C-alpha positions as CSV (number, residue, x, y, z in Angstrom):
1,F,87.4,50.1,89.0
2,D,85.2,52.9,87.7
3,V,85.5,56.4,89.1
4,S,82.8,59.0,88.7
5,I,83.4,62.6,89.9
6,L,80.2,64.5,90.5
7,N,79.2,68.1,90.6
8,P,78.3,68.5,94.3
9,K,75.4,70.9,93.5
10,S,73.7,69.1,90.7
11,G,74.8,65.5,91.2
12,E,75.7,65.4,87.5
13,I,78.8,63.3,86.5
14,I,81.5,65.7,85.2
15,I,84.3,63.2,84.9
16,K,84.2,59.4,84.5
17,L,87.2,57.2,84.5
18,T,86.5,53.6,83.4
19,A,88.2,50.5,84.6
20,S,90.4,50.4,81.5
21,Q,91.6,53.9,82.3
22,T,92.4,53.1,85.9
23,A,93.8,49.5,85.4
24,H,97.4,50.8,85.7
25,L,96.8,52.1,89.2
26,K,98.2,50.1,92.1
27,E,96.7,49.8,95.5
28,G,96.9,53.2,97.3
29,R,95.4,56.6,97.2
30,Y,95.3,58.9,94.2
31,V,94.3,62.6,94.0
32,Y,92.8,64.0,90.8
33,D,92.4,67.7,90.2
34,V,89.0,68.4,88.9
35,I,89.2,71.1,86.2
36,L,86.1,72.6,84.8
37,I,85.9,74.7,81.6
38,N,83.3,77.5,81.7
39,K,82.3,79.6,78.7
40,V,81.0,83.0,79.6
41,D,80.3,85.7,77.0
42,G,82.3,83.7,74.4
43,K,85.4,83.5,76.6
44,V,86.7,80.3,78.1
45,Y,87.7,80.3,81.8
46,R,89.6,77.4,83.3
47,A,89.7,76.9,87.1
48,V,90.6,74.1,89.4
49,E,87.3,73.4,91.2
50,G,88.4,70.8,93.7
51,M,89.9,67.3,94.0
52,A,88.7,63.8,94.1
53,L,90.4,61.2,96.3
54,V,90.3,57.7,94.8
55,N,91.3,54.6,96.8
56,P,91.3,51.5,94.6
57,G,89.2,48.6,96.0
58,V,86.9,50.8,98.1
59,T,83.3,49.8,97.8
60,D,81.7,52.5,99.9
61,V,81.4,55.9,98.4
62,Q,81.5,58.9,100.6
63,S,80.5,62.4,99.4
64,G,81.9,65.6,100.5
65,I,83.7,68.7,99.3
66,I,87.5,68.8,99.2
67,P,88.7,72.4,99.0
68,P,90.5,73.5,95.8
69,S,94.2,72.7,95.5
70,T,94.9,76.0,93.8
71,P,93.8,79.3,95.2
72,P,91.9,81.6,92.8
73,V,93.8,84.2,91.0
74,A,92.5,87.8,91.1
75,V,93.3,89.8,88.0
76,G,93.5,93.6,87.8
77,P,95.5,96.7,88.4
78,N,94.8,96.7,92.1
79,P,95.0,94.0,94.8
80,P,91.7,92.4,95.8
81,E,90.0,93.5,99.0
82,N,90.1,91.2,102.2
83,P,92.7,88.7,101.0
84,I,93.7,85.7,103.0
85,E,97.1,84.1,103.1
86,G,97.9,82.2,99.9
87,N,95.7,84.3,97.6
88,L,97.2,85.1,94.3
89,W,96.9,88.4,92.3
90,W,98.0,89.1,88.8
91,N,98.9,92.8,88.6
92,T,97.8,93.8,85.0
93,H,99.5,97.1,85.3
94,E,103.0,95.6,86.0
95,G,102.5,92.2,84.4
96,R,103.6,90.4,87.7
97,M,102.1,87.8,90.0
98,Y,101.9,88.4,93.8
99,I,101.0,86.1,96.7
100,Y,99.4,87.3,99.9
101,Y,101.9,86.3,102.7
102,T,101.5,86.5,106.4
103,D,104.5,86.3,108.7
104,Q,104.7,86.7,112.5
105,D,103.7,90.3,112.7
106,S,102.4,91.5,109.3
107,S,100.7,90.6,106.0
108,Q,101.5,91.8,102.6
109,W,101.5,91.1,98.8
110,V,104.9,89.6,97.8
111,Q,106.1,89.2,94.3
112,T,106.3,85.6,93.3
113,N,108.9,86.1,90.6
114,P,111.0,89.2,91.7
115,S,113.8,90.3,89.4
116,S,117.3,91.3,90.7
117,K,116.4,94.9,89.8
118,D,113.5,95.0,92.2
119,N,114.0,96.0,95.8
120,E,111.6,94.8,98.4
121,R,108.2,95.5,96.8
122,S,104.9,94.9,98.4
123,F,101.4,96.4,98.5
């Protein structure tokens, strides 16, 4: 089966998988991350835009937006404003990654890779 993944705004095909590329797939559902490369000011940015759900043997095509599987990563010396649970932040001052975590009674930035030297650190 052929699979085409479209840009939801323009309708342009951004990824096409031909029958020869999908012949090894067995009956069932498959999820593909859609990764777009964007060049801005000579720099290349890579971001997971969304996912496409493929079910072999399906003849009807349904359109819709599946939310990204990877949250965006904020980069800078200070945490981003108005975060939601699961947001990621790369602290350029410390060279460390944080995730915004919400428990029963509070929300905070928690280091994703704490070292044994660090005490409980959050922003």
